[in-house]
mmCIF file as gemmi writes it, N, C-alpha and C atoms, coordinates in Angstrom:
data_model
loop_
_atom_site.group_PDB
_atom_site.id
_atom_site.type_symbol
_atom_site.label_atom_id
_atom_site.label_alt_id
_atom_site.label_comp_id
_atom_site.label_asym_id
_atom_site.label_entity_id
_atom_site.label_seq_id
_atom_site.pdbx_PDB_ins_code
_atom_site.Cartn_x
_atom_site.Cartn_y
_atom_site.Cartn_z
_atom_site.occupancy
_atom_site.B_iso_or_equiv
_atom_site.pdbx_formal_charge
_atom_site.auth_seq_id
_atom_site.auth_asym_id
_atom_site.pdbx_PDB_model_num
ATOM 1 N N . MET Axp A 1 ? 109.687 -28.229 -23.225 1 0 ? 1 A 1
ATOM 2 C CA . MET Axp A 1 ? 110.863 -28.882 -22.708 1 0 ? 1 A 1
ATOM 3 C C . MET Axp A 1 ? 110.469 -30.216 -22.081 1 0 ? 1 A 1
ATOM 4 N N . ALA Axp A 2 ? 111.201 -31.204 -22.401 1 0 ? 2 A 1
ATOM 5 C CA . ALA Axp A 2 ? 110.935 -32.518 -21.848 1 0 ? 2 A 1
ATOM 6 C C . ALA Axp A 2 ? 111.412 -32.574 -20.395 1 0 ? 2 A 1
ATOM 7 N N . GLY Axp A 3 ? 110.663 -33.253 -19.575 1 0 ? 3 A 1
ATOM 8 C CA . GLY Axp A 3 ? 111.064 -33.417 -18.183 1 0 ? 3 A 1
ATOM 9 C C . GLY Axp A 3 ? 110.462 -32.387 -17.249 1 0 ? 3 A 1
ATOM 10 N N . GLU Axp A 4 ? 109.944 -31.269 -17.787 1 0 ? 4 A 1
ATOM 11 C CA . GLU Axp A 4 ? 109.316 -30.273 -16.922 1 0 ? 4 A 1
ATOM 12 C C . GLU Axp A 4 ? 107.88 -30.691 -16.648 1 0 ? 4 A 1
ATOM 13 N N . SER Axp A 5 ? 107.47 -30.573 -15.426 1 0 ? 5 A 1
ATOM 14 C CA . SER Axp A 5 ? 106.085 -30.862 -15.094 1 0 ? 5 A 1
ATOM 15 C C . SER Axp A 5 ? 105.536 -29.68 -14.326 1 0 ? 5 A 1
ATOM 16 N N . SER Axp A 6 ? 104.225 -29.57 -14.334 1 0 ? 6 A 1
ATOM 17 C CA . SER Axp A 6 ? 103.613 -28.453 -13.623 1 0 ? 6 A 1
ATOM 18 C C . SER Axp A 6 ? 103.745 -28.679 -12.118 1 0 ? 6 A 1
ATOM 19 N N . PRO Axp A 7 ? 103.855 -27.601 -11.355 1 0 ? 7 A 1
ATOM 20 C CA . PRO Axp A 7 ? 103.976 -27.759 -9.91 1 0 ? 7 A 1
ATOM 21 C C . PRO Axp A 7 ? 102.68 -28.306 -9.321 1 0 ? 7 A 1
ATOM 22 N N . PRO Axp A 8 ? 102.774 -29.007 -8.226 1 0 ? 8 A 1
ATOM 23 C CA . PRO Axp A 8 ? 101.553 -29.57 -7.628 1 0 ? 8 A 1
ATOM 24 C C . PRO Axp A 8 ? 100.64 -28.457 -7.108 1 0 ? 8 A 1
ATOM 25 N N . ASP Axp A 9 ? 99.364 -28.732 -7.14 1 0 ? 9 A 1
ATOM 26 C CA . ASP Axp A 9 ? 98.379 -27.771 -6.663 1 0 ? 9 A 1
ATOM 27 C C . ASP Axp A 9 ? 98.389 -27.77 -5.134 1 0 ? 9 A 1
ATOM 28 N N . ARG Axp A 10 ? 98.788 -26.684 -4.566 1 0 ? 10 A 1
ATOM 29 C CA . ARG Axp A 10 ? 98.927 -26.605 -3.103 1 0 ? 10 A 1
ATOM 30 C C . ARG Axp A 10 ? 97.942 -25.627 -2.476 1 0 ? 10 A 1
ATOM 31 N N . ARG Axp A 11 ? 96.867 -25.331 -3.165 1 0 ? 11 A 1
ATOM 32 C CA . ARG Axp A 11 ? 95.912 -24.368 -2.612 1 0 ? 11 A 1
ATOM 33 C C . ARG Axp A 11 ? 95.3 -24.861 -1.308 1 0 ? 11 A 1
ATOM 34 N N . ALA Axp A 12 ? 94.989 -26.136 -1.222 1 0 ? 12 A 1
ATOM 35 C CA . ALA Axp A 12 ? 94.395 -26.664 0.009 1 0 ? 12 A 1
ATOM 36 C C . ALA Axp A 12 ? 95.389 -26.57 1.167 1 0 ? 12 A 1
ATOM 37 N N . LEU Axp A 13 ? 96.649 -26.867 0.889 1 0 ? 13 A 1
ATOM 38 C CA . LEU Axp A 13 ? 97.671 -26.781 1.924 1 0 ? 13 A 1
ATOM 39 C C . LEU Axp A 13 ? 97.87 -25.344 2.383 1 0 ? 13 A 1
ATOM 40 N N . ILE Axp A 14 ? 97.848 -24.412 1.439 1 0 ? 14 A 1
ATOM 41 C CA . ILE Axp A 14 ? 98.007 -23 1.787 1 0 ? 14 A 1
ATOM 42 C C . ILE Axp A 14 ? 96.815 -22.523 2.612 1 0 ? 14 A 1
ATOM 43 N N . ALA Axp A 15 ? 95.607 -22.92 2.229 1 0 ? 15 A 1
ATOM 44 C CA . ALA Axp A 15 ? 94.412 -22.531 2.986 1 0 ? 15 A 1
ATOM 45 C C . ALA Axp A 15 ? 94.456 -23.114 4.393 1 0 ? 15 A 1
ATOM 46 N N . LEU Axp A 16 ? 94.871 -24.365 4.514 1 0 ? 16 A 1
ATOM 47 C CA . LEU Axp A 16 ? 94.975 -24.991 5.828 1 0 ? 16 A 1
ATOM 48 C C . LEU Axp A 16 ? 96.038 -24.298 6.681 1 0 ? 16 A 1
ATOM 49 N N . SER Axp A 17 ? 97.128 -23.903 6.064 1 0 ? 17 A 1
ATOM 50 C CA . SER Axp A 17 ? 98.185 -23.202 6.792 1 0 ? 17 A 1
ATOM 51 C C . SER Axp A 17 ? 97.7 -21.857 7.302 1 0 ? 17 A 1
ATOM 52 N N . TRP Axp A 18 ? 96.972 -21.131 6.466 1 0 ? 18 A 1
ATOM 53 C CA . TRP Axp A 18 ? 96.426 -19.846 6.917 1 0 ? 18 A 1
ATOM 54 C C . TRP Axp A 18 ? 95.417 -20.044 8.035 1 0 ? 18 A 1
ATOM 55 N N . LEU Axp A 19 ? 94.627 -21.088 7.939 1 0 ? 19 A 1
ATOM 56 C CA . LEU Axp A 19 ? 93.669 -21.385 9.006 1 0 ? 19 A 1
ATOM 57 C C . LEU Axp A 19 ? 94.397 -21.756 10.289 1 0 ? 19 A 1
ATOM 58 N N . TRP Axp A 20 ? 95.471 -22.519 10.158 1 0 ? 20 A 1
ATOM 59 C CA . TRP Axp A 20 ? 96.271 -22.966 11.305 1 0 ? 20 A 1
ATOM 60 C C . TRP Axp A 20 ? 96.852 -21.769 12.057 1 0 ? 20 A 1
ATOM 61 N N . VAL Axp A 21 ? 97.232 -20.737 11.345 1 0 ? 21 A 1
ATOM 62 C CA . VAL Axp A 21 ? 97.829 -19.551 11.945 1 0 ? 21 A 1
ATOM 63 C C . VAL Axp A 21 ? 96.759 -18.513 12.281 1 0 ? 21 A 1
ATOM 64 N N . GLY Axp A 22 ? 95.796 -18.359 11.398 1 0 ? 22 A 1
ATOM 65 C CA . GLY Axp A 22 ? 94.824 -17.291 11.544 1 0 ? 22 A 1
ATOM 66 C C . GLY Axp A 22 ? 93.822 -17.504 12.659 1 0 ? 22 A 1
ATOM 67 N N . ALA Axp A 23 ? 93.396 -18.73 12.886 1 0 ? 23 A 1
ATOM 68 C CA . ALA Axp A 23 ? 92.392 -18.985 13.924 1 0 ? 23 A 1
ATOM 69 C C . ALA Axp A 23 ? 92.915 -18.648 15.319 1 0 ? 23 A 1
ATOM 70 N N . PRO Axp A 24 ? 94.093 -19.132 15.72 1 0 ? 24 A 1
ATOM 71 C CA . PRO Axp A 24 ? 94.603 -18.739 17.039 1 0 ? 24 A 1
ATOM 72 C C . PRO Axp A 24 ? 94.904 -17.241 17.129 1 0 ? 24 A 1
ATOM 73 N N . LEU Axp A 25 ? 95.355 -16.665 16.031 1 0 ? 25 A 1
ATOM 74 C CA . LEU Axp A 25 ? 95.629 -15.231 16.031 1 0 ? 25 A 1
ATOM 75 C C . LEU Axp A 25 ? 94.353 -14.437 16.278 1 0 ? 25 A 1
ATOM 76 N N . CYS Axp A 26 ? 93.284 -14.783 15.603 1 0 ? 26 A 1
ATOM 77 C CA . CYS Axp A 26 ? 92.011 -14.096 15.797 1 0 ? 26 A 1
ATOM 78 C C . CYS Axp A 26 ? 91.484 -14.299 17.213 1 0 ? 26 A 1
ATOM 79 N N . TYR Axp A 27 ? 91.627 -15.508 17.735 1 0 ? 27 A 1
ATOM 80 C CA . TYR Axp A 27 ? 91.182 -15.755 19.11 1 0 ? 27 A 1
ATOM 81 C C . TYR Axp A 27 ? 92.017 -14.929 20.087 1 0 ? 27 A 1
ATOM 82 N N . GLY Axp A 28 ? 93.324 -14.835 19.869 1 0 ? 28 A 1
ATOM 83 C CA . GLY Axp A 28 ? 94.187 -14.04 20.724 1 0 ? 28 A 1
ATOM 84 C C . GLY Axp A 28 ? 93.839 -12.568 20.683 1 0 ? 28 A 1
ATOM 85 N N . LEU Axp A 29 ? 93.542 -12.069 19.499 1 0 ? 29 A 1
ATOM 86 C CA . LEU Axp A 29 ? 93.147 -10.665 19.388 1 0 ? 29 A 1
ATOM 87 C C . LEU Axp A 29 ? 91.806 -10.415 20.085 1 0 ? 29 A 1
ATOM 88 N N . TYR Axp A 30 ? 90.904 -11.372 19.95 1 0 ? 30 A 1
ATOM 89 C CA . TYR Axp A 30 ? 89.608 -11.251 20.624 1 0 ? 30 A 1
ATOM 90 C C . TYR Axp A 30 ? 89.795 -11.194 22.143 1 0 ? 30 A 1
ATOM 91 N N . GLU Axp A 31 ? 90.62 -12.079 22.68 1 0 ? 31 A 1
ATOM 92 C CA . GLU Axp A 31 ? 90.884 -12.083 24.118 1 0 ? 31 A 1
ATOM 93 C C . GLU Axp A 31 ? 91.594 -10.8 24.543 1 0 ? 31 A 1
ATOM 94 N N . LEU Axp A 32 ? 92.5 -10.296 23.719 1 0 ? 32 A 1
ATOM 95 C CA . LEU Axp A 32 ? 93.202 -9.057 24.015 1 0 ? 32 A 1
ATOM 96 C C . LEU Axp A 32 ? 92.227 -7.895 24.125 1 0 ? 32 A 1
ATOM 97 N N . VAL Axp A 33 ? 91.29 -7.82 23.21 1 0 ? 33 A 1
ATOM 98 C CA . VAL Axp A 33 ? 90.31 -6.741 23.247 1 0 ? 33 A 1
ATOM 99 C C . VAL Axp A 33 ? 89.457 -6.845 24.506 1 0 ? 33 A 1
ATOM 100 N N . LEU Axp A 34 ? 89.062 -8.064 24.854 1 0 ? 34 A 1
ATOM 101 C CA . LEU Axp A 34 ? 88.262 -8.242 26.071 1 0 ? 34 A 1
ATOM 102 C C . LEU Axp A 34 ? 89.035 -7.813 27.307 1 0 ? 34 A 1
ATOM 103 N N . LYS Axp A 35 ? 90.297 -8.202 27.401 1 0 ? 35 A 1
ATOM 104 C CA . LYS Axp A 35 ? 91.123 -7.845 28.566 1 0 ? 35 A 1
ATOM 105 C C . LYS Axp A 35 ? 91.397 -6.345 28.6 1 0 ? 35 A 1
ATOM 106 N N . ALA Axp A 36 ? 91.651 -5.741 27.462 1 0 ? 36 A 1
ATOM 107 C CA . ALA Axp A 36 ? 91.909 -4.306 27.417 1 0 ? 36 A 1
ATOM 108 C C . ALA Axp A 36 ? 90.658 -3.523 27.818 1 0 ? 36 A 1
ATOM 109 N N . LYS Axp A 37 ? 89.517 -3.994 27.353 1 0 ? 37 A 1
ATOM 110 C CA . LYS Axp A 37 ? 88.26 -3.353 27.713 1 0 ? 37 A 1
ATOM 111 C C . LYS Axp A 37 ? 88.041 -3.445 29.221 1 0 ? 37 A 1
ATOM 112 N N . GLN Axp A 38 ? 88.325 -4.608 29.775 1 0 ? 38 A 1
ATOM 113 C CA . GLN Axp A 38 ? 88.177 -4.823 31.213 1 0 ? 38 A 1
ATOM 114 C C . GLN Axp A 38 ? 89.17 -3.962 31.991 1 0 ? 38 A 1
ATOM 115 N N . LEU Axp A 39 ? 90.373 -3.787 31.479 1 0 ? 39 A 1
ATOM 116 C CA . LEU Axp A 39 ? 91.402 -3.004 32.135 1 0 ? 39 A 1
ATOM 117 C C . LEU Axp A 39 ? 91.022 -1.534 32.198 1 0 ? 39 A 1
ATOM 118 N N . PHE Axp A 40 ? 90.478 -0.997 31.122 1 0 ? 40 A 1
ATOM 119 C CA . PHE Axp A 40 ? 90.196 0.43 31.067 1 0 ? 40 A 1
ATOM 120 C C . PHE Axp A 40 ? 88.82 0.806 31.618 1 0 ? 40 A 1
ATOM 121 N N . THR Axp A 41 ? 87.922 -0.142 31.719 1 0 ? 41 A 1
ATOM 122 C CA . THR Axp A 41 ? 86.596 0.195 32.235 1 0 ? 41 A 1
ATOM 123 C C . THR Axp A 41 ? 86.401 -0.287 33.667 1 0 ? 41 A 1
ATOM 124 N N . GLY Axp A 42 ? 87.323 -1.07 34.159 1 0 ? 42 A 1
ATOM 125 C CA . GLY Axp A 42 ? 87.255 -1.489 35.555 1 0 ? 42 A 1
ATOM 126 C C . GLY Axp A 42 ? 86.543 -2.7 35.731 1 0 ? 42 A 1
């Protein structure tokens, strides 16, 4: 079909988006585990 073009390659954008969300999430979970450990062990 004339006029159809392939979609742009967005793998880098998707990887950056996952990094943007995943890094703070992992840090938050790490801090949560530390605080929970501190809470239950005194």
